[in-house]
Every structure is written in C-alpha cells, then in structure tokens.
C-alpha positions, 0 to 999 in steps of 0.5 A, spaced: 390 434 594 384 436 597 380 436 591 382 429 589 380 427 596 373 430 595 372 427 588 374 420 590 370 420 597 363 418 594 366 413 590 370 410 597 363 411 601 360 407 595 365 401 595 365 401 603 357 400 603 357 395 597 362 391 601 358 391 607 352 389 604 355 384 600 357 380 607 350 381 609 348 376 603 352 370 606 351 372 613 346 366 617 341 370 620 340 364 625 347 365 628 345 371 633 351 370 638 350 373 645 356 378 647 356 374 654 359 368 651 365 366 655 362 371 661 358 368 667 351 368 667 348 375 670 346 375 677 339 374 678 334 372 684 327 370 680 321 365 682 320 358 680 314 358 675 310 352 679 312 354 686 310 360 690 315 359 695 321 357 691 326 362 688 332 361 684 339 365 684 345 364 679 349 362 685 345 356 686 346 353 679 353 353 679 357 346 680 353 343 674 353 343 667 346 345 664 342 348 658 338 354 660 332 354 655 328 360 654 321 358 652 314 359 652 307 356 651 306 361 646 312 359 642 310 353 636 318 352 635 318 351 643 313 346 643 316 342 637 323 342 641 320 339 647 320 332 645 327 332 643 329 336 649 326 330 654 330 325 650 336 329 652 334 329 659 333 322 659 340 321 657 342 325 663 343 332 660 340 337 665 336 342 662 333 348 666 327 352 663 327 360 663 320 361 662 319 368 657 312 371 658 311 374 652 305 379 652 305 381 659 307 388 661 306 390 669 305 398 667 299 396 663 296 389 664 295 389 671 295 383 676 298 377 672 294 371 672 299 366 675 294 360 676 292 360 668 300 360 666 301 354 671 295 351 668 297 352 661 305 350 662 302 344 665 298 342 660 303 343 654 309 339 658 304 333 660 302 333 652 309 334 649 314 332 654 317 335 660 325 336 659 326 341 665 329 340 672 325 346 674 322 353 670 325 360 672 319 365 671 322 371 668 316 375 668 319 382 667 324 379 662 330 382 667 334 376 666 332 375 658 334 382 657 341 381 661 342 375 657 341 378 650 335 374 648 331 376 642 325 371 643 324 364 644 327 358 643 334 360 645 339 355 649 345 357 653 350 352 655 353 353 661 359 350 665 360 348 672 363 355 674 357 359 671 360 361 664 356 361 658 360 357 653 355 357 647 348 360 645 343 357 640 337 361 637 332 356 635 330 349 636 335 344 639 334 338 634 338 332 633 342 335 627 343 342 632 345 337 638 350 333 634 353 339 630 354 344 636 352 342 643 355 334 643 362 336 642 362 341 647 359 337 652 364 331 651 369 336 652 366 337 659 365 330 661 371 328 666 
C-alpha cells in the first residue's frame, strides 16, 4: 500500500499544480479584494492634507455613506478618474480622499515638504476637478496598510456604520459605477 502511495504521489502533486495554475488562467487580476469587506474601517487619527490644525478619525466619518478614494498626484489613473468622481460629487455622492504618498520614507528622506505637496495637489485638482469633501494625509501609509491597499487608485464604499461594503482596485468610470457601485448605493438609500 505504501509503495503504491509513493508511486502515485508525484502524479497527484502534478495534478494539483495543474488545477491551481488552470484556475489562474481565468482569474481577473483587477479583482483584488480586501479582507476587510464586512468589517469596519480601521481606527485611525490622521491629519488633513490641506489644514495643519485639522485631524480626522474613523469615528468622525460615521453617520454618512461615503467613498474612500485612495489617490495621489503621481498616479495617471487617478488623474483620469477625477472628472468622473467630480460628477458623482455633484450628484450628491460623498467622496473622501485618502492621499497616498508613494515615495516618502521618514527614515531615509528627512523632512517632508508639505507645502510642495499641497501646491501639487491644488494644481491637479484645479485642472482636473475636485471631487473630495476633504483629503486625509496618510504620510506613513498606516491606514492604507490596514486597509490592504496595494496602490492607487483604490476605492472603498463605506456605509453609515463605518462598514466596508465594497473595494474596487482601479479607476471609477461610468461602466464601473453602474456595474459595481450603483446597485449597492441604491440599496443604501432610505
């Protein structure tokens, strides 16, 4: 019996690997889901991007349905989605920016030039549209890491209780909005 098992073990391993790889052929790489769907937004206390004296917490955001949009001025796809996100804001969708600083490391880069970042953000939003109620600065990427963010843009749909209902990697455009976000938003309307 043991000899038979030893003889067919390589075949079983080969079949397992083939099935695993075959499933990968049909997986959509854009469908990266956070393990946080159905959980509340992680606790945070982060500064406002544009106001030194303002801070935002997860508790302050409860009570409203909103999109938490991870973005950066360095991201061309973020720039492309700003126009459509601005239209959504004009239709009453609350959108909060989570600014993802890509290239800063406090241990190696020294002092951060906040004014240069603010100027860059202001210029981009004035050219492409400003969909954000406000922007949270995640300089050390603590909230981004807690959310499982892998880059930008990424958008989370959060309900009034702070529960993450949907996570989308990539830009929000009319097709994505209709297919993924609009049905859930309609369910959330009173």
